[in-house]
C-alpha positions in Angstrom: -8.1 -14.9 -40.9 -6.0 -11.5 -40.5 -7.7 -8.4 -39.0 -7.1 -6.7 -42.9 -9.9 -9.7 -44.4 -12.2 -9.3 -41.0 -12.3 -5.4 -41.5 -13.6 -5.6 -45.8 -16.0 -8.1 -44.6 -16.9 -5.9 -42.4 -17.2 -3.0 -44.2 -19.4 -5.1 -46.8 -21.9 -5.9 -44.6 -22.0 -2.2 -42.8 -22.7 -0.6 -45.9 -25.2 -3.3 -46.9 -27.4 -4.0 -43.8 -26.7 -0.4 -41.4 -23.5 -0.5 -38.3 -25.5 -2.2 -36.1 -27.4 -5.1 -38.7 -24.3 -5.8 -39.9 -22.0 -5.9 -37.0 -24.2 -8.2 -35.1 -24.3 -10.7 -38.7 -21.1 -10.9 -38.2 -20.3 -11.4 -34.4 -23.5 -14.2 -34.2 -21.7 -16.1 -37.4 -18.4 -15.6 -35.2 -20.1 -16.9 -32.1 -21.7 -19.7 -34.2 -17.8 -21.1 -35.1 -15.9 -20.7 -32.8 -17.2 -18.7 -29.6 -14.6 -18.6 -27.2 -11.7 -18.2 -30.1 -10.1 -14.9 -30.9 -10.7 -14.1 -35.2 -7.0 -14.1 -35.7 -7.2 -17.3 -33.7 -9.6 -19.7 -35.8 -7.9 -22.0 -38.1 -8.4 -22.4 -41.8 -10.8 -24.2 -42.2 -13.1 -22.3 -39.1 -12.5 -19.2 -41.6 -13.7 -21.0 -43.9 -16.7 -22.0 -42.0 -17.0 -18.3 -40.2 -16.7 -16.7 -44.7 -19.7 -19.6 -46.2 -22.3 -18.4 -43.2 -21.3 -14.3 -43.5 -21.5 -14.7 -47.2 -24.7 -16.7 -47.1 -26.6 -13.8 -44.8 -24.6 -11.4 -47.3 -26.3 -12.9 -49.9 -29.9 -13.5 -47.8 -30.5 -10.1 -46.5 -29.2 -8.3 -50.1 -32.0 -10.5 -52.1 -34.8 -10.3 -49.4 -33.8 -6.1 -50.2 -34.2 -6.5 -53.7 -37.6 -8.5 -53.2 -39.0 -5.6 -51.5 
C-alpha cells in the first residue's frame, strides 16, 4: 500500500472515531492481515484485505453512531 493511501484512510478513520480508536482500528486490521510486514510492503491481495477490513469497521462504527 502506498503511504499516501494509508494517510488518507488514517485521516478518515480518526475524523470519525477519534485519534485513539481510529489508530487502534487501523493497526488491528493491519495485524490481522500481515502482522510482521510493514504497510508499504503489502502485496496487492493483502492490501485489498486490509482495505476491506477497514471499510467494514468504518461503516459499522458510522452505523452505530447514527443509530444512537
